[in-house]
C-alpha positions as YAML, in Angstrom:
chain: A
units: angstrom
residues:
- id: 1
  name: UNK
  ca: [0.04, 0.14, -0.03]
- id: 2
  name: UNK
  ca: [1.70, 3.18, -1.16]
- id: 3
  name: UNK
  ca: [-1.26, 5.50, -1.10]
- id: 4
  name: UNK
  ca: [-2.28, 7.81, 1.70]
- id: 5
  name: UNK
  ca: [-5.91, 7.87, 0.67]
- id: 6
  name: UNK
  ca: [-7.12, 4.52, 2.18]
- id: 7
  name: UNK
  ca: [-5.34, 5.14, 5.44]
- id: 8
  name: UNK
  ca: [-6.78, 8.86, 5.75]
- id: 9
  name: UNK
  ca: [-10.12, 7.46, 4.79]
- id: 10
  name: UNK
  ca: [-9.85, 4.88, 7.53]
- id: 11
  name: UNK
  ca: [-8.83, 7.35, 10.14]
- id: 12
  name: UNK
  ca: [-11.60, 9.55, 9.14]
- id: 13
  name: UNK
  ca: [-14.24, 6.61, 9.57]
- id: 14
  name: UNK
  ca: [-12.71, 5.94, 12.98]
- id: 15
  name: UNK
  ca: [-13.00, 9.58, 14.06]
- id: 16
  name: UNK
  ca: [-16.49, 9.98, 12.81]
- id: 17
  name: UNK
  ca: [-17.70, 6.67, 14.23]
- id: 18
  name: UNK
  ca: [-16.12, 7.25, 17.60]
- id: 19
  name: UNK
  ca: [-17.55, 10.73, 17.86]
- id: 20
  name: UNK
  ca: [-21.06, 9.50, 16.89]
- id: 21
  name: UNK
  ca: [-20.86, 6.61, 19.45]
- id: 22
  name: UNK
  ca: [-19.40, 8.52, 22.33]
- id: 23
  name: UNK
  ca: [-22.01, 11.21, 21.67]
- id: 24
  name: UNK
  ca: [-24.86, 8.73, 21.42]
- id: 25
  name: UNK
  ca: [-23.57, 6.89, 24.68]
- id: 26
  name: UNK
  ca: [-23.30, 10.27, 26.46]
- id: 27
  name: UNK
  ca: [-26.87, 11.23, 25.83]
- id: 28
  name: UNK
  ca: [-27.92, 8.17, 27.90]
- id: 29
  name: UNK
  ca: [-25.46, 8.64, 30.82]
- id: 30
  name: UNK
  ca: [-22.08, 10.11, 31.77]
- id: 31
  name: UNK
  ca: [-18.85, 8.48, 31.22]
- id: 32
  name: UNK
  ca: [-18.16, 7.93, 34.97]
- id: 33
  name: UNK
  ca: [-21.56, 6.19, 35.39]
- id: 34
  name: UNK
  ca: [-20.88, 4.05, 32.34]
- id: 35
  name: UNK
  ca: [-17.44, 3.00, 33.90]
- id: 36
  name: UNK
  ca: [-19.22, 2.05, 37.09]
- id: 37
  name: UNK
  ca: [-21.52, -0.21, 35.30]
- id: 38
  name: UNK
  ca: [-18.57, -1.68, 33.05]
- id: 39
  name: UNK
  ca: [-16.46, -2.29, 36.05]
- id: 40
  name: UNK
  ca: [-19.03, -4.61, 37.76]
- id: 41
  name: UNK
  ca: [-19.16, -6.90, 34.72]
- id: 42
  name: UNK
  ca: [-16.36, -9.39, 34.20]
- id: 43
  name: UNK
  ca: [-16.59, -9.17, 30.39]
- id: 44
  name: UNK
  ca: [-16.72, -5.36, 30.59]
- id: 45
  name: UNK
  ca: [-13.41, -5.55, 32.53]
- id: 46
  name: UNK
  ca: [-11.91, -7.98, 30.20]
- id: 47
  name: UNK
  ca: [-12.82, -5.74, 27.37]
- id: 48
  name: UNK
  ca: [-11.53, -2.56, 28.94]
- id: 49
  name: UNK
  ca: [-8.09, -4.37, 29.75]
- id: 50
  name: UNK
  ca: [-7.98, -5.52, 26.15]
- id: 51
  name: UNK
  ca: [-8.46, -1.99, 24.79]
- id: 52
  name: UNK
  ca: [-5.82, -0.47, 27.20]
- id: 53
  name: UNK
  ca: [-3.29, -3.31, 26.45]
- id: 54
  name: UNK
  ca: [-3.83, -2.38, 22.80]
- id: 55
  name: UNK
  ca: [-3.46, 1.36, 23.41]
- id: 56
  name: UNK
  ca: [-0.16, 0.73, 25.28]
- id: 57
  name: UNK
  ca: [1.05, -1.61, 22.42]
- id: 58
  name: UNK
  ca: [0.51, 1.16, 19.78]
- id: 59
  name: UNK
  ca: [2.39, 3.47, 22.38]
- id: 60
  name: UNK
  ca: [5.51, 1.36, 21.77]
- id: 61
  name: UNK
  ca: [5.41, 2.75, 18.11]
- id: 62
  name: UNK
  ca: [4.86, 6.24, 19.45]
- id: 63
  name: UNK
  ca: [7.88, 5.85, 21.68]
- id: 64
  name: UNK
  ca: [9.81, 4.81, 18.74]
- id: 65
  name: UNK
  ca: [8.66, 7.53, 16.49]
- id: 66
  name: UNK
  ca: [8.55, 10.47, 18.88]
- id: 67
  name: UNK
  ca: [11.58, 12.34, 20.15]
- id: 68
  name: UNK
  ca: [11.61, 14.02, 23.62]
- id: 69
  name: UNK
  ca: [10.16, 13.18, 26.93]
- id: 70
  name: UNK
  ca: [7.46, 15.78, 26.83]
- id: 71
  name: UNK
  ca: [5.91, 14.72, 23.45]
- id: 72
  name: UNK
  ca: [6.21, 11.01, 24.53]
- id: 73
  name: UNK
  ca: [4.29, 11.75, 27.77]
- id: 74
  name: UNK
  ca: [1.66, 13.81, 26.13]
- id: 75
  name: UNK
  ca: [1.06, 11.04, 23.72]
- id: 76
  name: UNK
  ca: [0.71, 8.53, 26.51]
- id: 77
  name: UNK
  ca: [-1.84, 10.83, 28.25]
- id: 78
  name: UNK
  ca: [-3.77, 11.29, 25.02]
- id: 79
  name: UNK
  ca: [-3.83, 7.56, 24.27]
- id: 80
  name: UNK
  ca: [-4.90, 6.64, 27.68]
- id: 81
  name: UNK
  ca: [-7.53, 9.42, 27.71]
- id: 82
  name: UNK
  ca: [-8.86, 9.20, 24.23]
- id: 83
  name: UNK
  ca: [-7.90, 5.78, 22.88]
- id: 84
  name: UNK
  ca: [-8.68, 5.32, 19.19]
- id: 85
  name: UNK
  ca: [-9.15, 9.07, 18.63]
- id: 86
  name: UNK
  ca: [-5.52, 9.52, 19.65]
- id: 87
  name: UNK
  ca: [-4.47, 6.54, 17.59]
- id: 88
  name: UNK
  ca: [-6.16, 8.15, 14.53]
- id: 89
  name: UNK
  ca: [-4.75, 11.49, 15.17]
- id: 90
  name: UNK
  ca: [-1.19, 10.24, 15.58]
- id: 91
  name: UNK
  ca: [-1.48, 8.13, 12.37]
- id: 92
  name: UNK
  ca: [-2.87, 11.25, 10.51]
- id: 93
  name: UNK
  ca: [0.05, 13.36, 11.96]
- id: 94
  name: UNK
  ca: [2.56, 10.74, 10.63]
- id: 95
  name: UNK
  ca: [0.76, 10.60, 7.30]
- id: 96
  name: UNK
  ca: [1.28, 14.30, 6.73]
- id: 97
  name: UNK
  ca: [5.14, 13.76, 6.92]
- id: 98
  name: UNK
  ca: [5.02, 10.56, 4.83]
- id: 99
  name: UNK
  ca: [5.99, 10.61, 1.27]
- id: 100
  name: UNK
  ca: [4.21, 7.64, -0.32]
- id: 101
  name: UNK
  ca: [6.84, 7.21, -2.93]
- id: 102
  name: UNK
  ca: [9.26, 6.09, -0.04]
- id: 103
  name: UNK
  ca: [7.03, 3.22, 0.75]
- id: 104
  name: UNK
  ca: [5.07, 1.92, 3.76]
- id: 105
  name: UNK
  ca: [8.16, 1.04, 5.67]
- id: 106
  name: UNK
  ca: [9.20, 4.63, 5.70]
- id: 107
  name: UNK
  ca: [5.83, 5.48, 7.35]
- id: 108
  name: UNK
  ca: [6.38, 2.83, 10.09]
- id: 109
  name: UNK
  ca: [10.04, 2.92, 10.58]
- id: 110
  name: UNK
  ca: [11.45, 6.46, 9.71]
- id: 111
  name: UNK
  ca: [12.23, 8.63, 12.77]
- id: 112
  name: UNK
  ca: [12.83, 12.40, 12.96]
- id: 113
  name: UNK
  ca: [16.30, 13.62, 13.31]
- id: 114
  name: UNK
  ca: [17.51, 15.00, 16.61]
...
């Protein structure tokens, strides 16, 4: 895949879908109340742990790509607080810098100088 368009489209779908779902859920009850309900269910907890381990796994790529402690910590907080919103935002940020002619491996592995 050497084109940005499918990845940008995917990130857009994630952002739109997550915005719609979180808005819809918030109309029923607040996030804290939702967490209380989720935390009392074993499958709810398993799903929550699964999601956060995925966010932390993605963070390993962020650690590799980002230079500087401040940026790394801010991305960690953003990932833990906003999950897939943050993942899509980080990927879009990287896509802006990526030249598709350099190949997909450049998107994944190239690091900024410094």
